[in-house]
GUKOLKOL-954253 format. One record per atom (N, C-alpha, C): x, y, z; residue in one letter. Coordinates in steps of 0.1 Angstrom, whole numbers, plus 5000, padded with zeros to 4 digits. Last residue first. Example, Ala and Ser with C-alpha at 12.3 -4.5 7.8 and 13.67 -1.06 7.14 Angstrom:
GUKOLKOL-954253
512849785071s513749895071s512950005079s513249435078a512349555078a513249675078a
end
This chain:
GUKOLKOL-954253
467652044534s466352064525s466852054510s469251824554k469451934545k468151934534k468751794589q468351744575q468651864565q470251704619l469951804609l469751754595l469951624652l469851564639l469451674629l471851634680a470951714672a471051654657a472551534714y472451494699y471451594692y474851494740f473951574733f473851534717f475251324772f475551344757f474651454752f476551184801g475951294795g476351314781g476150824807d476850944807d476051064801d473850634828h474550664816h475250794817h471450444840n472750474843n473750494831n469050274838h469150434841h470450454847h469450014835e468750084823e468850254826e470849944858a471449934845a470850014835a470050214882d470350064877d470750064864d472150514885g471050414889g471250274886g472950834876e473350714884e472150634888e473251034848v472550994860v473150864864v473951324827p474351194833p473551164845p471451424802l472151454815l472651324821l471151484769i471151374779i472051414790i469551684748q470451694758q470251584769q467251684731g468551624727g469651624737g465251774746d465651844735d467051814731d466251584774s465251694770s465951764758s466551314795a466851384784a465751474781a467551064811a467251194817a467551294805a466050764797f467150864798f466650994805f463950594794s464550574806s465750694808s463050644767a462350694779a463050694792a465650704744p464950614753p464350694765p464650964720l465650914729l464950814739l463851084689e463351004701e464450934708e464051394674i464551264676i463951214690i463251624648r462951574661r463451434663r465751794630v464651684629v464451644644v466252114618r466452014629r465351934629r467552204586v466252174594v466552084606v469252404565a469352314575a468152314585a469252604547d468952484543d468952364553d470152824560d468752824559d468352694552d472552864582h472352774571h470752754569h472653024605r473653044594r473252984582r470652904621a470553044618a471453084606a471852654626t470652664618t470352804613t473952744642f474152674629f472952684621f472752844665a473552934656a473752874643a471552604675d470752734671d471552824662d473852454679i472952424669i472052534665i475052594701q475852564689q474852534676q473152584720d473452714715d474152704702d473052304726a471852374721a472252514714a476252274727n475152194724n474052274718n478352434738e478652334729e477452264723e476752604755a477552654744a477952554733a475752424774r474852474764r475652534752r477352134785f477252274786f476652334773f477751874787v476551914792v476352064792v479151644762s479051774769s477651794775s479851484739c479651424752c479851544763c477951554710t479051584720t478851504732t476951554675s477051484689s478151534696s474751574649y475851634657y475751574670y474151404619l474051404634l475151464641l472751494589l474051504597l473551504612l471251374559r471151404573r472551404579r469851454527g470651374537g470551434550g468551624510g467751524516g468451454526g471651644492g470251714494g469451604499g474451534513a473651524500a472251604503a477051694528v475851624529v474951644517v479151864524l479351724520l478151644522l478452114537p478452104521p478651964516p478952034564w477652054559w477552054544w481652044572l480951914568l479651934561l482252304578a483052234568a482352114563a480452364598d480352444586d481152374574d481452184618l480052184613l479952254599l484052274622i483852134617i482452124611i483652534633r484452524621r484052384615r482152474655r481452554646r482352544631r484052334671q482852274665q482152344654q485852534677q486352414669q485052344663q484352704692a484852754680a485252634670a483752534713a482752584706a483152634693a486352514725f485752404719f484552444709f486552794734s487552734724s486952604717s484552794752a484352874740a485452844730a485652614771v484452584765v484152664752v488052724780d488152614771d486852584763d487452914800s487652964787s487752854776s487352744823n486052804817n486252854803n489452454817r489252594823r487952644816r490352124826r489552214818r489652354825r491551954845l492252004834l491652114826l489651894864w490751994869w491652034858w487851744851k487251854859k488451944862k489251534839v488851654829v488351774838v489851344858d490851454855d490251564847d487751164855p487651274865p488751374864p486450994833h487651074831h487651194841h483950884840r484950804834r486350864833r482651104850r482850984859r483750884854r482651274830v483751294840v483851184849v481251314807v481751184809v482951194819v480351574801g479351464803g479851344808g482551724794s481851754807s480751654811s484151734771a484051594778a483351634792a484251954756s484851964769s484851834776s485151804723c484251894733c485051894746c484951714688p485751744700p484951834710p481951554676v483051664676v483751664688v480751364656d480851344670d482151434674d478851354631a479951464636a479951454651a478051164605l478151164621l479151244624l476051174577v477251234584v477151204599v474651024549r474451044563r476051084567r475151044522d473751044526d473551074541d477551264508y477251164518y475751154521y478951334474s478251374487s477951244496s482251344463r480851284462r480251294475r484751444466g483651534459g482451464458g486551324481d486551284468d485551374459d488551484507w487151444502w487251424488w491051554516w490651414517w489351374510w491751824514p492751714511p492251574509p489151954521g489751964507g490851854504g488051954547p487851844537p488651834525p488652054574d489252094562d489151974552d487551944597g487352084595g487952144581g488551694599a486951704595a486851854592a491651614586d490851694595d489451724589d492551244586g492451384580g491651474588g492950944574v493551024585v493351164578v490450694570i491250814564i491750904576i489150384561t489750484573t490550584565t486250214552s487450284548s487950374559s485349904569a485050044565a486350104560a483949604583a484649674572a484249834571a484349364608l483549464601l484349534592l485149184630g484749134617g483949234608g486049294654l484649274653l484149224639l488749324648r488349234659r486849194657r488649524627s489149384624s488649284635s487549744640l486949684629l487349544627l489749784659n488449744664n487549694653n491849844642e491949724650e490749684655e491050084630g491149964623g491249834630g490950234654v489750214647v489750094638v493650264660r492750174669r491250154662r494450414640k495050274640k494050184649k493450644648m492750584636m493350444636m495250724668r493950674672r493150604660r497350794652a497550684661a496150624666a496351004637g496750884630g496850774639g493851214640d494951154649d495251024643d491651304626a492851374624a494051304632a489551064610d489951134622d491351194619d486750884596l487850984595l488251044609l485550614578a485950664593a487050764591a482950544557t484150594558t484350654572t481050294540l481250364552l482750414552l478450194525d479650254519d480250354530d477149924545l477150064540l478550094533l474949714558d476049704549d476049854543d474149794593a473749784579a475049764571a475049774620l473549794617l473249774603l477849754621e476949644626e475549644622e478650004612a478749894604a478049764609a477750164634l477250194621l477350054613l479550054652h478150034656h477450064642h482050144643t481749994644t480149964645t481750424647t482050354634t481550214634t481450444674k480450474666k480550424652k484050354683g482950294688g481650324679g486550464675g485750384665g484450314670g487850654689p488550524686p487650424679p487750834657a488450754668a487950764681a486251014642a485650874644a486450804655a485551254628c486051254643c485751114649c482851124609a483851234611a484251234626a481650894591d481850914605d483051004608d479650884564l480850944568l480750954584l478050684540v478150734553v479450784557v475950594516r477250644517r477250724530r473750294518m474050444520m475550464520m473450024518g473950084507g474150234506g470750004540p471849944533p472150014521p470250314561e469750194553e470950144545e469950504591i470750444579i470050324573i469350684611g468350634603g468950584590g470750814632l471050844618l470050794608l470150674656l469650804653l469650854638l471850444657p470550434653p469750564649p474350594665a474250534652a472850504648a473650694692a474150784681a473750714668a473150534713t471950594707t472350664694t475550474727q474950374717q473750424710q475950674746a476750674732a476050574723a474250574766a473950694759a474650724746a475850344773a474350344768a473950464761a479250334763d478250384773d476850374766d481050054753q480350174748q479250214758q483049804741v482849884752v482250024748v481749534721s482549664723s482149724735s481349184712f481049314720f482149414718f482448964700h481048964703h480549094709h485048894689g484349014685g482849034688g486548694700e485548654688e484848774683e487848824721d488648774709d487648754697d485448824738y486248954734y487048924721y484248604747g483648664736g484348784731g484648664783p484348574772p483848644760p487048914794l485548864793l485448764781l489349024793t489248904801t487748844799t489349264781s489849154773s489849024780s488249434801v487349384791v487949254782v488749394835p489349424821p488649364811p485549484851r486849404850r487549444837r482649544872p483649584861p484949514863p480049354878s481449384884s482349414874s477949354860d477649384874d478949424880d477749494829v478349404836v478449434851v475149574807a475949624818a476449504826a474549594773v474649494784v475549564795v472649704745a473549734757a473449634768a471049714725s472149634722s473149644734s468849854739a468549764726a469749674725a469749844773g469249904761g469149804750g470849674792a470849824795a470349904783a470449354808r470149454797r470249584802r473249244829s471849264826s471749354814s475348984846a475049114838a473649124834a477848814862a476448864863a476448984854a479748544855i479748684854i478348744853i480248264851g480148314865g480148484866g480148184827h481448204832h481548274846h477548184822r478048044823r479648064828r477048454820l476448374832l477248244833l478048514795l478748564807l478248484820l476148364779l477648334779l478348384791l473848514785a473848384790a475348324790a474448754775i474448754789i474548614793i474448664747f475648714754f475748714769f471848614744a472848494742a474148534749a470748864748e470348754757e471448644755e472049034726p472149054741p471848934750p473548814700d472548904705d472548924721d476148804677t475448734687t474248844690t477448904653r477948784660r477048724669r476149144646r476549054635r477048914640r475749284668a474649214663a475049124651a477549304695n477849304681n476749224674n476549484723v476649354718v476749364702v478349704741r477549694731r477649554723r478649734778l479049684764l477949694754l479749914806c478549894796c479149854784c480449924838l481049874825l479849824816l479650234852p479350094850p480250054837p481650464872p480950424859p480650284858p480950594904r481850494896r481050454884r480150944905a479950804907a480850724900a480551204899n481451154908n481151004912n478351264882g479751264876g480851214886g476251264900a476351154891a477851144885a476651514912d476851394921d477051274911d476151684890l477451694896l477751554904l473451614886v474451594875v475751584881v472251694910r472251564906r473151524896r472851964908a473351904919a473351744917a471352054886f472752064886f473351984897f468652064881a469251924881a470751924883a467552304879g466852214887g467452074888g469352464864p469052494878p468452394886p471352444842h470452334846h470052354860h472752674839e472152614827e471252514830e473552764865s472952854857s472152784845s474752534875r473752584883r472952684873r476752514855l475752404855l474652454863l478452724862r477952714849r476652614848r479052674889e478252784886e477652774872e480852454886i479452444894i478452554890i482852554871w481952444865w480652434873w483952734888w483252784876w482352684869w484852584909q483652674911q483152714898q485552244901p485952384901p484752464902p484251984922y484452034909y484952184911y483151864947s484451824941s484651864926s480951944961f480751864949f482051814942f482052044986r480851964985r480751884972r484152204977a484452084986a483251984985a482752394962e483852314956e484252194964e480952494981p480552414970p481552334964p481252475016d481952515004d481552424992d479852335035r479352465031r480052525019r481252105041e480152095033e479552225029e483252165059i483552195045i482352165035i481952105084a482352235081a482652265066a481451835082s480251935083s480752065079s483951735082l483151705070l481851805070l484751805108v485451865097v484651845084v482951665124a482951815125a483651865113a483651395118r482251455116r482251595116r486351385125r485851355112r484551425110r488251415145r487351515144r486551495131r489951185146r489351225158r488151325156r490851175118l489951055124l489351105137l492151425117f490951395109f490151285115f494351365134n493451475137n492151455130n495451165118r495051125132r493951245136r496251325096l495451205095l494751165108l498051515108v496851545101v495851445100v499951355121g499151435128g497951485121g501251225100n500651145110n499751235117n502151445084v501351345079v500551275089v503951555104v502851635099v501751545093v505951355107g504951385118g503851475115g506951355082k506351235086k505451275098k508651555072a507151575073a506351465077a511151465070a510951565081a509351595082a511251305048p511151245060p510751345072p510751325019r510351425028r510151375043r510951134999r512051215002r511751335010r508950964996a508851084988a510051184991a509550795016r509750745002r509850854992r508550945037a509950925036a510350885022a505850915030t506351045031t507951045030t505350635033a505550695020a505950835019a505150625061r506350575054r506450625041r502650755064v503750815070v505050755064v501050585049a501250715044a502450785050a501150355064c501750355051c501950495045c499750455087d501250415089d501850405073d497150505076v497850595083v499350565083v496450255066v496450375057v497450475063v496450095088a497450065078a497550185068a494350195104h495850205109h496850175097h492150135087v492650265091v494050275095v492149915059p492249935075p492750075077p489950015033a491249985037a491450005052a487550065020r487449985032r488949935038r487150405009t487450265008t487350185021t486550665014h485950605003h486250455001h488050785035l486750815034l485950725024l490650675035l489950675048l488450705045l491450725008q491250585014q490450575026q491450995009y490550925000y490350785005y493551035027l492151075032l491151005022l495750945010a495450885023a493950915028a495651144991v495450994987v495050914999v496151375004w494951354998w494651214995w498651325015l497551325024l496251315017l500151334991l500051214999l498851205009l499751594984t499051494976t499051354983t501351715006e499951745005e499151624996e503951625000v503351585012v501751605011v504551734975e504651574977e503851534990e504152014979p503251944971p503251784974p504452115014e505052085000e504051994992e501952325029l502652205028l503252195014l501452585050a501552545037a502352425037a499952505083r500852575074r500852515061r498252335095h498452475102h499352555093h495752145083a497052175083a497352325088a492952135082l493652065094l495152105095l491752255061a491252295074a492052235085a493352155040s493452305042s492952335058s492351895041v493751925044v494052075048v489751945032i490051875045i491551915050i490052045007a489452125017a489852065031a491151824992r491951944994r491352035005r488851664995l490051625000l491051735003l486951794978g486751774992g488051735000g488251794954g487751924959g487551904975g488851524946l489851614949l489351734957l487551304939f486951374951f487951484955f488951224916r487351224916r486951314927r491551194924v491151304916v489751324915v491250974941t491651104946t491351224938t490450774923g489550814934g489950944940g492650754905y491350794900y490450854911y494550674925a494850794916a493450854911a493550444936l493850554944l493950674936l493250274913e492050304921e492350424930e495850264904q494950324896q493650354904q497050134925v497550264921v496550344913v495749884924l495549974936l496150124933l496549774899a495149804902a494949904913a499249754904r498749834894r497349874896r499249564926d499849694927d499449794916d498349324916d497549404925d497949544925d499649304882g499349254896g498549354903g502549424865a501249364864a500949314879a504349724875e504349594872e502749524873e503450044862v503549954874v503549814869v504150344849g504150204845g504350124859g501950604863p503250554860p503150404856p499550814850l499750694857l501050624854l499551024833a500151044844a500450924851a497850944810n499350954808n500150974821n495450934823a495950804817a497450824814a495251194832l495451084842l495950964836l497051444814t495851354816t496251244826t498651714829v498851594822v497551504825v498851944844g498251954831g498351824823g499451944870a500352014862a499952014847a497651794881l497451934884l498552014876l498551544872v497451594866v497251744869v501051514887q500951544873q499751594866q499751464912r500551604910r500751624896r498651224906v497851334909v498551474908v501051074904a500151084893a499251214896a502051084931r502851144920r501951164907r499950944944a500251084947a501051154936a500450694933a499050754931a499250904934a502950634944l502850634930l501550714926l502550634972h503350714967h503350744951h500450434973q500150564977q501050664971q501950204965a500850244957a500450394961a503850184987r504350214973r503150274965r501950125007e502850245009e503350284995e500849885000m499950005000m500950135000m
end
């Protein structure tokens, strides 16, 4: 545990320096150590606002970053895990020496034991601070409070929940009921979560699940699985999946019908993953490395019947899967993403055939990237008509905006936005 605390604290410091959590996590040997480091790093970043407030309340002076992050990690364990209290404290004290801060061992011991003595009073005191209560930056809280006044607290809390392992069953290989039966034969409990969605009760590495090598499923949140069906594709259609990597929506389109399908993304390394996913699932599509906002170099001049524009965004709807996003983003980033989205939309619209449709998609809950973006687009393009869409009744959705919620398999999804546009 001592080594895991040390490595997790180091990863948290890197996140606060601007590194994504996936890149910040150090290389750890296979085994329990790797799983524990990941658990501690993700959990600490997820609840960072509250953990930071506790240390501020109990420490009587400014602490070195190495010491403060170790305290955050240990406090996360004390609050959110079943790790033995004495082991957490003792290992954190030893980890302080491992971080080359032996003089601070007494401080770490004192803060943690003081918290254990005054736990209820400390938690009650910090509850009055919104950033501590919700563990989001203040600007994020205020933005959601303004845009979703009746739901902002539920949305914030849902973003701090552990995400389910949601799979999309490959209709070309099997069906949900048969796949659930396969899992049960291997002692893995699962349940339906949508038309093609299956939620595994106890998340685990997907490559260890039966049917992975045979291409029976992909990992995809239930809300993301609504994208491909919304396009209303038919066999033989010419379809473009712009901003396609890592390929979840591309492969879903290919599962639904035989198409003239092209997957496009500006990131060559991520496009390689699209090809790998297509191959594992036994599907076919053309893949192109190119900028969706600049079709000139890659477009062959032939119109598309359907275009899926799953554009870059703040990822504010998927923070339960990527808790580092909360601390990596700045309020000004929302306007920057909105500008990118506008550029991509305006560039892709001429590629849509007359009578064709474009589905605009984000994993955001901010209006500037969603409803406001579409309102501005339809005002600029008088040949664009927004088509009414039907989302699952179980979703927390209104006017294309799906808000993240936590619940049972059918009512447990990330935040997304969809707008379907038809060219007149």
